[in-house]
C-alpha positions as a printed Julia matrix, in Angstrom:
222×3 Matrix{Float64}:
  13.04   47.04   2.41
  12.28   48.92  -0.81
   9.48   46.48  -1.59
   7.83   47.15   1.78
   8.12   50.91   1.22
   6.5    50.66  -2.22
   3.67   48.44  -0.9
   3.1    50.82   2.0
   2.92   53.8   -0.36
   0.42   52.06  -2.66
  -1.82   51.04   0.24
  -1.58   54.5    1.8
  -2.74   56.15  -1.42
  -5.54   53.61  -1.73
  -6.68   54.2    1.85
  -6.73   57.97   1.34
  -8.94   57.51  -1.73
 -11.22   55.04   0.08
 -11.61   57.32   3.12
 -12.41   60.19   0.76
 -15.22   58.17  -0.83
 -16.54   57.19   2.6
 -17.11   60.84   3.53
 -15.8    63.36   6.02
 -17.2    62.12   9.31
 -14.97   61.95  12.34
 -14.65   58.71  14.3
 -17.11   59.9   16.94
 -19.71   60.75  14.28
 -19.64   57.41  12.47
 -22.5    54.97  12.5
 -21.64   51.51  13.94
 -21.41   49.85  10.52
 -19.1    52.61   9.26
 -16.8    52.21  12.26
 -16.64   48.41  11.79
 -15.78   48.78   8.1
 -13.1    51.38   8.92
 -11.44   49.05  11.47
 -11.48   46.09   9.08
 -10.08   48.18   6.22
  -7.21   49.29   8.46
  -6.46   45.65   9.31
  -6.61   44.58   5.64
  -4.12   47.32   4.77
  -1.74   46.53   7.65
  -1.31   42.82   6.85
   0.06   43.04   3.26
   1.96   46.2    4.19
   4.11   44.43   6.77
   4.09   40.88   5.34
   5.49   40.61   1.81
   4.32   36.99   1.7
   0.73   38.15   1.38
  -0.15   39.27  -2.17
  -0.79   42.98  -2.41
  -3.87   42.32  -4.53
  -5.48   40.41  -1.64
  -5.5    43.52   0.53
  -6.56   45.8   -2.33
  -9.49   43.59  -3.35
 -10.66   43.26   0.25
 -10.5    47.03   0.79
 -12.42   47.76  -2.44
 -15.09   45.16  -1.58
 -15.63   46.8    1.82
 -15.79   50.23   0.18
 -18.54   49.01  -2.15
 -20.36   47.44   0.81
 -20.2    50.72   2.74
 -21.48   52.71  -0.23
 -24.35   50.26  -0.79
 -25.37   50.37   2.87
 -25.19   54.17   2.82
 -27.44   54.36  -0.25
 -29.92   51.87   1.21
 -30.12   53.76   4.52
 -30.44   57.04   2.61
 -33.51   55.96   0.65
 -35.24   53.61   3.1
 -36.39   54.63   6.56
 -36.94   51.01   7.64
 -33.48   50.0    6.46
 -32.0    53.05   8.19
 -33.61   51.99  11.47
 -32.2    48.47  11.12
 -28.71   49.5   10.01
 -28.2    52.63  12.11
 -30.78   52.24  14.88
 -33.11   54.98  16.12
 -32.64   57.86  18.59
 -33.66   57.12  22.18
 -34.94   59.56  24.83
 -32.9    59.28  28.05
 -34.31   62.33  29.87
 -37.87   63.57  29.47
 -39.09   66.76  31.16
 -36.16   66.74  33.58
 -36.67   63.09  34.55
 -34.46   60.13  33.69
 -35.99   57.28  31.68
 -34.57   54.16  33.44
 -35.99   51.69  30.9
 -34.17   53.38  28.04
 -30.96   53.65  30.07
 -31.02   49.94  30.87
 -31.73   49.0   27.27
 -28.78   51.05  26.01
 -26.6    50.18  29.02
 -25.96   53.84  29.8
 -25.4    54.89  33.39
 -26.19   58.2   35.05
 -22.55   59.31  35.15
 -22.28   58.96  31.36
 -25.33   61.17  30.88
 -24.22   63.77  33.43
 -20.81   63.98  31.78
 -22.37   64.74  28.4
 -24.74   67.28  29.95
 -21.85   69.1   31.61
 -19.96   69.05  28.33
 -22.92   70.86  26.74
 -23.05   73.33  29.68
 -26.22   71.94  31.29
 -25.0    70.68  34.68
 -28.54   70.65  36.17
 -30.8    67.85  34.98
 -33.82   69.96  35.95
 -32.9    72.4   33.14
 -33.16   69.68  30.49
 -36.41   69.11  28.63
 -35.06   66.2   26.6
 -31.75   64.36  26.35
 -31.64   62.08  23.32
 -29.1    59.38  22.54
 -28.42   59.69  18.82
 -27.63   56.75  16.57
 -23.9    57.61  16.55
 -23.69   57.46  20.35
 -23.71   61.19  21.12
 -26.33   62.8   23.37
 -28.3    65.79  22.1
 -29.76   68.17  24.68
 -32.95   70.2   24.31
 -33.13   72.63  27.27
 -36.31   73.87  28.87
 -37.55   77.23  27.61
 -36.55   79.03  30.82
 -33.05   77.51  30.83
 -31.82   78.61  27.42
 -30.63   82.08  26.42
 -33.2    84.23  24.59
 -32.89   84.58  20.84
 -32.81   87.87  18.95
 -36.25   87.02  17.55
 -37.68   86.66  21.05
 -36.09   89.98  22.05
 -37.64   91.67  19.02
 -34.26   92.54  17.51
 -33.85   92.73  13.74
 -30.4    91.31  13.02
 -29.06   90.74   9.53
 -28.15   87.21   8.62
 -24.35   86.74   8.57
 -22.57   85.9    5.34
 -19.91   83.24   5.04
 -16.35   84.65   5.14
 -14.45   84.32   1.86
 -10.69   83.71   1.71
  -9.05   86.14  -0.7
  -5.33   85.6   -0.08
  -3.53   82.62   1.41
   0.25   82.34   1.8
   0.75   85.36  -0.45
  -1.32   83.92  -3.32
  -4.5    85.69  -4.43
  -7.47   83.38  -4.96
  -8.95   84.75  -8.19
 -11.92   82.4   -8.04
 -12.92   83.65  -4.6
 -12.39   87.25  -5.74
 -15.0    86.65  -8.42
 -17.39   85.1   -5.9
 -16.89   88.08  -3.57
 -17.36   90.45  -6.54
 -14.07   92.17  -5.79
 -11.58   93.13  -8.51
  -7.85   92.64  -8.13
  -7.37   96.4   -8.46
  -9.79   97.17  -5.65
  -8.11   94.54  -3.45
  -4.74   96.14  -4.16
  -6.09   99.59  -3.35
  -7.58   98.32  -0.09
  -4.21   96.8    0.82
  -2.42  100.11   0.13
  -4.76  101.8    2.62
  -3.29   99.4    5.22
   0.27  100.3    4.13
   0.66   97.0    2.24
   2.41   97.62  -1.07
   2.76   94.01  -2.23
   0.01   91.4   -1.9
   2.7    88.71  -1.76
   3.53   90.0    1.71
   0.02   89.12   2.92
  -0.09   85.85   4.84
  -3.89   85.72   4.89
  -6.76   87.98   3.83
 -10.49   87.44   3.9
 -13.78   89.16   3.27
 -15.46   88.92   6.67
 -19.11   88.19   7.36
 -19.52   91.92   8.04
 -18.37   92.82   4.52
 -14.93   94.22   5.36
 -11.53   92.95   4.2
  -9.05   91.89   6.87
  -5.33   91.54   6.09
  -2.83   89.5    8.1
   0.82   89.97   7.18
   3.81   87.82   8.1
């Protein structure tokens, strides 16, 4: 029993490292070759984890070989457009100017209900409002609405709006992030003074604090 637990722990740590090297994509965002490699890696880890008769090194070597294969394919597809088209495929137009493209739908084996579901999910229930619907290489459908079906932008309305800044976390679980304070150009003394204005005497009582995109500091206490 202890042996199985140790093998499981080793393989778990290895899988976490491998997944970290493979990137941060979710399952639905993976390319087909990435999904296949992920499934095979999971199988290679499960076999030696549950069967002590299989050498642990067999699973580890197989997992590392697949990791190298995934990294090589990623680099090849990154630097070669032709290889990217072969490995990942190319986007396909399913709706053009509010009209379905039956040839493309048949080639990809996508039915109308699948497309309508994705359009509703993106808040475009009327096909007539869609200029283009494109099947991306990862299987998702991107929607480009017609000009009269999308909300106007601030630029089109002639409004001059400042670009938002990314919020910066200053305190988390009562611990001040000194690195982020430096990035935000805020001193610890000024943060403490700002907290006192909110009747907060000890920063350790702050559950979360951030510099918002509007330039103000928000405090959230337990």
